[in-house]
N, C-alpha and C positions, 0 to 999 in steps of 0.2 A: 407109632411116632411119639416122641417125647420132646418137650421144650429143650432148647440148648442149655448146657450147664450154666451159662451166664444168667439165665432167667430163674430167679429163686421162686420156690413154691412155699407158701405159708398155709397153715391150718388154723381155722377159727372154729371154736366151739360156740355156736350161736344158732338160735331158731328164729325164723321170721313168721310171726303170727299174722301180721298185717303187711300189706304192700308198703306202707310207710316205714315199717321196721327195716325193710331191705334198703330203702333209700337212705335212711339215717346211717346204716352200716356203710353203705357205699360212700357217702360224703365224709364220714369219719375216717374210714380206712384208706381212701384214695384222695384225701384232702389235698395233697401236694400237686396233683394233676388236674383237680377240678378248679379250673380258673380260665379267665379269658372268655372267648366266645365259645359257647357250649350248645350242642344240639342233643336233645334228649329224645330218643326215638322210643315211643311207647311210654309217654310221660304220665299217662293217667290224669291225675288232677294237679300235676306240676308240684309234687312234693319237694323236689330238689330246689325249685325256685323259691319256695317258702323258707327253706333252710338257708339258702344262699342268695339273698336279694341283690348281692353285689355283682352277680354274674351277668354277662351279656348273653342271655338265655333264650332259646327257642325250643318249645316242647311240641312234638307232633304225636298224634294218636288217632285212631279211628273212633274212639269214644272218650269219655271222661271230660276234662276241661282243658284241652290243649290250646296252644296259640294258633296252630294250624291243624285242621282236621284232614288227615290223609289216610287212605286205605292202602297199605303197603302192598297188598295182593293185587290191587288194580292199577298201581302206579309204576310205570316203567322207569321213571327218572324222578328223583327228588327235586323239588323246585329251588335248588340252591346251586351256586357255582362250584367249580372245582376248588378244593382246599379252602372252603369258606370258614371252617371251624377249627379251633385249637384242640377241642376234644369232642368226640362223638360217643355218646353213651347209648347202649342198646341192651337193657337188662331184662331177661325173661321175656323175650319177644320172638326171637328167631324160630323157636319151636312151634309157634303158632302159624307159621307161614309155609305154604307150599313152595314158594319161590325164595327160600332162605338164601340160596347161593347168589341169586341176582341182587337181593337186598344187601347182603354182605358187601358185594362189589360197590354198591352205592354208598355204604358207610365209608369205605376206603376213598372213594372219589371225592367226597365232600370234606374229608379230614385233611388238615395240613400237618398234623403231628401225631396225635394219639387217639386210639379207639379203645373203649372199655366195654366189654360185654360180659354177661353172665348167662349160663345155661343150666337148666335143672338136670339132676341125675334121675331120670325117670324110673330106673330100676329100684331105687330105695323106696319110692312111693308105692311101688307095686309089691314089694317084698312081703309085707304082712297080709294084704288082701289075698295074695296068691296062696300063701301058706295056710291061711284060715279058710280057703274056699269061699271067700266072701261073695264073689260073683260080679264085682264091679271095681273099677279103679278110677279115681278122680282124673278128669280131663280126657278119658278114653272111653271105651265101651261102646255100646250101641244105644244111643238115646232114642226115646220114643218120639220126640219132636226135634226138629233141626235146631241145634244150639246156635246162639249168635257168634260163639267163638269156642275153639278147643285146640288142644295140641294136635299137630299134624305128624309128629315124629316121636318115636319111642326109642330112646338110646341110653346107654350107660355112661358113666363118667369116663371110662376108657375111650369110648367113641367120641365124646365131647372133646377130649384132649386131642385126639387124632384129627378131628375136624378143624380145630383151631390151628394146629400146626400146619395142616394142609393149606388153609386159607392164607396163613402167613407166607408160605412158600410161593403160592400162586400170585399174591399181590405185592410182593416185595416188602413185607413187613418184618419187624423183629418182635418176638415175644419177650417182653421185658419183665413181666411179673405174672405169676399165677397164684390163685388161692383156692383152697378147698374148704367149704363150710360143712360142718357136721353138727347135729344137735347135741347140746350139752348132756352128758351122762356121767354118773359117778365114775371115779377113776377105776374102781374095781371092775365095772362093767366094760369099760373101754379096754382094760388090760385083758380080760377074758376073751373079748371079741378079737383082739390082736393075736392072742394065743391060738384061737381057733382058725383065724384067717391071716396067716403070717405074710402072705403075698400082698403087697400094697395095693395093687390094682383091684384084686378081689375084695379086699376090705372096703376100699372106697366105693366100688360098685354097689356094695350092700348097704353102706351106712352114710356116705357123704350125700348131701342134698343139693349142693350148688357148686358149680365150677366157674371161677372168675378169671378173666384174662385181660391183661393190658398189652395192646399192640402199639408199636411205634413205627412210623414211616422211616425207612432207612435213609440216613442223611438229613433228617429233619432237625 
């Protein structure tokens, strides 16, 4: 599945070394829709609120410094009314949840207009460790002690795209914008990579690290 032709896809050459880097990119890139009443699902220490003190903002998370501490795995229903928020943000969260389909439905329920999510491309993080026989991949593997959190799903950018389109169809949403983030590399490196992997999906599965999607309620 691919987004409809009316939904443009943009490519950004950027790396996120810290969680705050991702939030700054989000605010800068999607500035036009980050307004009004905003729910930040998986807010950590509310980086977005620090960048945009003008927002009517609520941040939720199981750790960090949220406005409300909520365990999404254990919560059947978010403590908000239907269509309470102009924008619901859920960046790098769904892959940590067994119940990601139920949580996505809750994001839709509490949004009156737009939903912004990002998903990692797990394949690109695994590419080098697998090729080098390193023996472990970040966020996965077999830890000796139970970790407080970890990724529950291992998927490619192709699968992330198909998931988002399926969620849009199931919940009556339009996909109005998508973005693909790739680490900056010299132009000659990117050219050679494209020559070796001319099929866009294959290239993105190997080298893109984040998939961003803006959904909108139809008729909102």
